[in-house]
C-alpha positions in Angstrom: -21.4 -11.8 56.9 -24.4 -13.2 55.1 -24.6 -10.0 53.0 -21.0 -10.5 52.0 -21.6 -14.1 51.0 -24.7 -13.1 49.0 -22.7 -10.5 47.1 -19.9 -12.9 46.5 -22.4 -15.4 45.1 -23.9 -12.8 42.8 -20.5 -11.8 41.4 -19.6 -15.4 40.9 -22.8 -16.1 39.1 -22.3 -13.1 36.9 -18.8 -14.1 36.0 -19.9 -17.6 35.3 -22.7 -16.3 33.0 -20.1 -14.1 31.2 -17.7 -17.0 30.7 -20.6 -19.2 29.3 -21.6 -16.4 26.9 -18.0 -15.9 25.8 -17.7 -19.7 25.3 -20.9 -19.7 23.2 -19.7 -16.7 21.3 -16.3 -18.3 20.6 -18.0 -21.5 19.5 -20.1 -19.5 17.0 -17.1 -17.5 15.9 -15.2 -20.7 15.3 -18.0 -22.1 13.2 -18.3 -19.0 11.1 -14.6 -18.8 10.7 -14.4 -22.4 9.5 -17.2 -21.8 7.0 -15.5 -18.6 5.9 -12.2 -20.4 5.3 -14.0 -23.0 3.2 -15.7 -20.4 1.2 -12.4 -18.6 0.6 -10.8 -21.9 -0.5 -13.6 -22.3 -3.0 -13.0 -18.6 -4.1 -16.5 -17.6 -3.0 -15.0 -14.4 -1.6 -18.3 -12.6 -1.0 -19.6 -15.3 1.2 -16.1 -15.6 2.9 -16.0 -11.9 3.7 -19.5 -12.0 5.2 -18.8 -15.0 7.4 -15.4 -13.8 8.6 -16.7 -10.3 9.2 -19.3 -11.9 11.6 -16.6 -14.2 13.1 -14.2 -11.3 13.8 -17.1 -9.4 15.4 -17.6 -12.2 17.9 -13.8 -12.9 18.3 -11.3 -10.4 17.1 -8.6 -13.1 16.6 -10.3 -13.8 13.2 -9.6 -10.2 12.0 -6.4 -11.3 10.3 -8.3 -14.0 8.4 -10.8 -11.4 7.3 -7.9 -9.2 6.0 -6.5 -12.2 4.1 -9.9 -12.7 2.4 -10.2 -9.1 1.5 -6.7 -9.3 0.0 -7.7 -12.5 -1.9 -10.8 -10.9 -3.3 -8.9 -7.8 -4.2 -6.4 -9.8 -6.1 -9.3 -11.6 -8.0 -10.9 -8.2 -8.8 -7.6 -6.9 -10.1 -7.1 -10.0 -12.4 -10.6 -9.3 -13.7 -9.7 -5.7 -14.5 -12.2 -4.5 -11.8 -9.6 -2.1 -10.4 -11.9 0.1 -8.3 -13.3 -2.9 -6.5 -9.8 -4.2 -6.0 -8.7 -0.9 -4.4 -11.6 -1.0 -2.1 -10.8 -4.5 -0.8 -7.1 -3.7 -0.4 -8.1 -0.6 1.6 -10.3 -2.7 3.8 -7.5 -5.2 4.4 -5.1 -2.4 5.3 -7.6 -1.1 7.9 -7.1 -4.4 9.7 -3.4 -5.0 8.8 -1.9 -1.5 8.4 1.7 -2.8 8.4 1.4 -5.4 5.8 3.8 -4.5 2.9 2.3 -7.0 0.5 -1.1 -5.4 0.6 0.4 -1.9 0.0 2.4 -3.3 -2.9 -0.7 -4.9 -4.5 -2.8 -1.8 -4.1 0.0 0.4 -5.6 0.2 -2.0 -8.6 -3.5 -1.5 -9.2 -3.2 2.3 -8.8 -0.4 2.3 -11.4 -2.7 0.4 -13.8 -5.3 3.1 -13.2 -2.6 5.8 -13.8 -3.4 7.2 -10.3 0.3 8.0 -9.8 -0.2 10.2 -6.7 -1.8 7.4 -4.8 0.7 4.9 -6.0 3.4 7.2 -4.9 1.9 7.5 -1.4 1.7 3.7 -1.1 5.3 3.2 -2.2 6.3 5.8 0.3 4.5 3.8 3.0 6.3 0.7 1.9 9.7 2.4 2.1 8.8 3.5 5.7 8.2 -0.1 6.5 11.3 -1.4 4.7 13.7 1.5 4.0 16.4 -0.5 2.3 14.2 -2.6 0.1 15.6 -2.0 -3.4 12.4 -3.1 -5.2 10.3 -0.4 -3.5 12.9 2.3 -4.0 13.0 1.4 -7.7 9.2 1.5 -7.9 9.0 4.9 -6.4 11.8 6.2 -8.5 9.9 5.0 -11.6 6.7 6.7 -10.4 8.7 10.0 -9.9 10.1 9.6 -13.4 6.6 9.1 -14.9 5.5 12.2 -13.0 8.5 14.1 -14.5 9.9 14.7 -11.1 13.6 14.3 -12.1 15.1 15.4 -8.8 13.2 13.0 -6.6 13.6 10.2 -9.1 17.3 10.7 -9.1 17.4 10.7 -5.2 15.7 7.3 -5.1 17.8 6.0 -8.0 21.0 7.0 -6.1 19.7 5.2 -3.0 19.2 2.0 -5.1 22.7 2.2 -6.6 24.2 2.7 -3.2 22.6 -0.5 -2.0 23.0 -2.3 -5.3 25.6 -0.6 -7.6 25.0 -3.1 -10.5 21.2 -2.7 -10.5 20.4 -2.5 -14.3 17.0 -0.8 -13.9 18.5 2.0 -11.7 21.6 2.4 -13.9 19.4 2.8 -17.0 17.1 5.3 -15.2 20.1 7.3 -14.1 21.2 7.7 -17.7 17.8 8.8 -18.7 17.5 11.3 -15.8 21.0 12.7 -16.5 20.0 13.3 -20.1 16.9 15.1 -19.0 18.8 17.2 -16.6 21.3 18.1 -19.3 18.6 19.1 -21.7 17.0 21.4 -19.1 20.2 23.2 -18.2 20.1 26.7 -19.9 23.0 27.3 -22.3 25.4 30.0 -21.0 28.2 31.5 -23.1 31.8 30.8 -22.1 33.4 33.2 -19.7 34.6 36.4 -21.3 32.4 36.0 -24.4 29.4 38.3 -24.6 26.5 37.3 -26.7 26.3 39.0 -30.1 24.2 42.2 -30.2 21.1 42.1 -32.3 21.5 44.0 -35.5 19.9 47.4 -35.5 16.4 47.5 -36.9 16.1 48.9 -40.4 14.8 52.3 -40.7 11.6 52.7 -42.7 11.4 55.7 -45.0 
């Protein structure tokens, strides 16, 4: 009976120590998070990222705040024409919030400015998975397909837009351009029953 009581006491003490450590860790995380939020407010994004990275390491609930700071710094980089740095920050934000449409949209916009159409196409495709009936995203992807000269897929997305929004000006204008391209690419065939003229015989040389 005494052995059982001693074991119970050891477990209770261990649990108490763990709770104290967690409380201390949470207190430190709260402090770091507050400082990180203040740094972000002052647009000191490097400091904010560092502080919130430490805070989320102590308490994962601050991971969303870290993602927001990465997103904010990415936006600042993009405005400053530092596109590669912006891409890196948006990518870090998506590692934390992989289902955030706004981050995908911002990264895709930067990829378009970098003329990295394949990556932009991948991001718009992810956006459409998240929001299949969002006209804006379908229009963006249709545009990227058009830029890549993929007339068929651009037309598919354009038709989806027009099914959702028949009066969409952007989609209607694109459809006209795509139809013109399709018409230009159709090989000319002679009418039925009319055979092409035979080539004149080659002149004999003496």
